N, C-alpha and C positions, 0 to 999 in steps of 0.2 A: 343349190338350193341354199346356200349358206347364206342365212340374213339376221342378224339380230335384232329383234322386235323388242321394244321396250315401252308399252304404253301405259298412260294411266289409268286405260281401261281396268288393268288386272286388279282383282281384288284378292282377298285371303280365302282360307279353307273354309271359315264359316260363312262368308258369302257364297261360296257354290254348296255347301247343305243347304242353306237358306233357300236358294235357286231349286234345288232339287226338290226340296219341302213343297214351295209353293208350286212350282210344276206340277209335281205329283198330288196335289191337294191333300197334303199330310196334315193331320193334328200333329202339333209339335211336342204335344205331351205324350203320344203314342206313335212314336216312330217306329217303322218297319225296317229293324236294324239292318236285315239281310238284303233287302231291297235296295236300301239307300247306300251301305257298302258297297255293293256291286257298281250301282250308277255311277258312284265319288270314283272308285277305280277306272271305269270306263273312261271319264274324262281325263285323268291322270293321262291314261294310256295316248288318248289323241293328242293333248299335250307333248307328251314325248315324241310322239311320230310328228307332230309340227316342230319338231326341235325349239320348242318354246323353253325358257327356262325356268325350271319348276323350284320356288322357293322352299326350304327345309320346313315349314309350318306345314303344308300341304301334305308332305311326307309323314309327319308327326301324327297331323289328324289321320291320315291312312291308318297307322298303327294303332291308333285309337280304336278307329272304329270297328278293326279287327279284333282287337280284343274284348271289346264290347259284344262282338257277335259271337266270338268263343264263349264267354262267360254266359250268355242267354243259352248256349246249346247244351251245356252241361245241366246234368241232372242235378236236380235241386234236392239237397238234404231236407230229412224230416225236421223241423224246427217250430216250436212255438210262437218262436218272436219272427214277425213277418222281416223278410231279408228285402234290403235296399234293393231297388231296383237299377241295373248297370247302368242303365241309359240318363239316370238322373243328372248327373254330373254335365253330361253333354247338353241335357236339355238347359240347365241352369246357365250355359256357357253361351246356348243360343238365345237367351231370354235377355241376357246381361248385354249382349251384343244388339239385340234389337233397340233396347232402349238406348244405348249408344247412339245408335244410328238415327235413331228417331229426335235425339237432341241434336246431333249435327246437322240433320236435315231442318232442323227449326231455326238454329242458329243461321244457316246458309240462307234461308228464307226470310228473316229478318234482314239480313244483312243487304240480300236483294231488294228490299223493299226501302230501307235508308239509302241505297245507292241510287235510287229513282228520285232523290229528293233533288237532286240535278239532272234534271230531263235531258235525254239524247234521245237522237232519232234512230227510231226502229222500225222495220217493217212486220208486215204479219208474217213474212215467208220465217224472219228471224224467232217468232214466238212458238213455231210450230216444235224446236226443240227443246221441248220441258221433259220429256221421258227420257230418265237417263239409261244410257245401255251399258251392259256390261259385257266382259270378254264372256262371262258363259252363257247371255242369249247369243252372241254368234256361235259360239261353240255348237250349242243346240241346235243352231239352223244348220252348220256344217254336217252337223251329226245324221240330222235329215236327208241331206244330198247325196253323203258317202253310203247310207244303207241303200240307196237305189242304184250303186255302182256296180257295173257289172265286173267281177272279180278276175273275169280271164281277161282283160284288156292289160296290158301292160306298155307302160313306155319307159325307157330309162331315165334316169334323173337328169343326164346331161343334156337331154332334146328338150326341156322344160326349164324354161328361164324366169324368176321373178321379175326381171328388168323387162321382157316382152310382155308378161304379162300386166305391168303397171301400164303400159302404153296402149294395150288392146284394151284394157278397161277405162281408161281415159277417152279414148276414141269412141267407146260406144257410149259413155255417158255426154260426151260434146253434143252426140245427136240425139240421144233420149232424153238429157239433162237428169231426170230420177229413174229409178227402176229398183224392182224389187229384189232383195239379197240373192233368191235362187235364180233370178235371170240372168244375175251376171255369169253364172256358171253356165247358162244356157244359148250363149250368143250364136255358136255354131251348132246347128244342130243336124249337120249332116252325119256326124258319127257321134257314138257313144265316147263319153270323157273317160279317160283312163283315172284312177285314183291319185297318181301323182300330179295330174294335170291340176285337179280339183285342189289339192293341197298347197300347190304353187299359187292356184289364183286366191285362196284364202290368205296366202301370206303376203300378196301383191294388196290385197284390200286392207290388210293391216298398216302395211307399210304406207298406203296412202293417206289413212286415216292420222297416222304419226305424222306425216307431213304437212297434215292441215290440207290437202287437195282435195277430199272428198268427207262428206257426214253421211254418218249413221243414225237411225233415229227409229223407234216405235212408238206409233200415235196411243197406243193402250199397252201395259204390262203383257208380255208374252204374246202382242201381235205380231204381225206380220213387218219385217226388217227392212226399211227404204233405204237406198242408198242414192245420194245427190251430189253433184258436182258442185265445189264452192265457185261461186259467180267470178271471185278474182282469178281463178284458175280455167276459164271458159276460153278455149281457143290456145289454151299449152298444154303440151305433153312431154315436156322436158322434165327432168327430175334430177 
């Protein structure tokens, strides 16, 4: 299962925090730090289990969250002056980052508008892929699948190969053309999946996305993830 995955899908620790805040419908000015820290660390554990390289920034943010959590658990001394909320610096970081992302999005949209000054042929199918997908959307979907996995089922790592799963996924999509994310993991329903098989299937999906053989998108934020076969790869299962 040794495979190096380096995708433009990967974002930074602030993107993960914003993903968790939006998913939990949390007020950014009143972050339940214990919940967010717990979920953040769960994502890091999952990324480690997938053998995905974790940048040092993620670990620094984990330390910052744990520090904030510990400060909030300490008894507050009696003071006349109101003490600063330990979460304040984090909130300011997130707000500044949101402004940066919105500015980047605006510039990107302006670029796309001006680039259409020279018209090119487009199809309705191409216009579907407007909603950006992040690695955290994929990891969230994977977490849901893993939560339903029977822990007693065991397979040795050597029995499941990424290369085999890539071929299996391509053959499946050549017939279906498109499928929901969870359906990729449910192709063979004659027996329950082992955890290692689910993880290897996920790595195969990431590798196929990196190779631009498949596309993944959502029609709305936090909606169902749809996987489609790139037309140029239809009928090919070599990689």
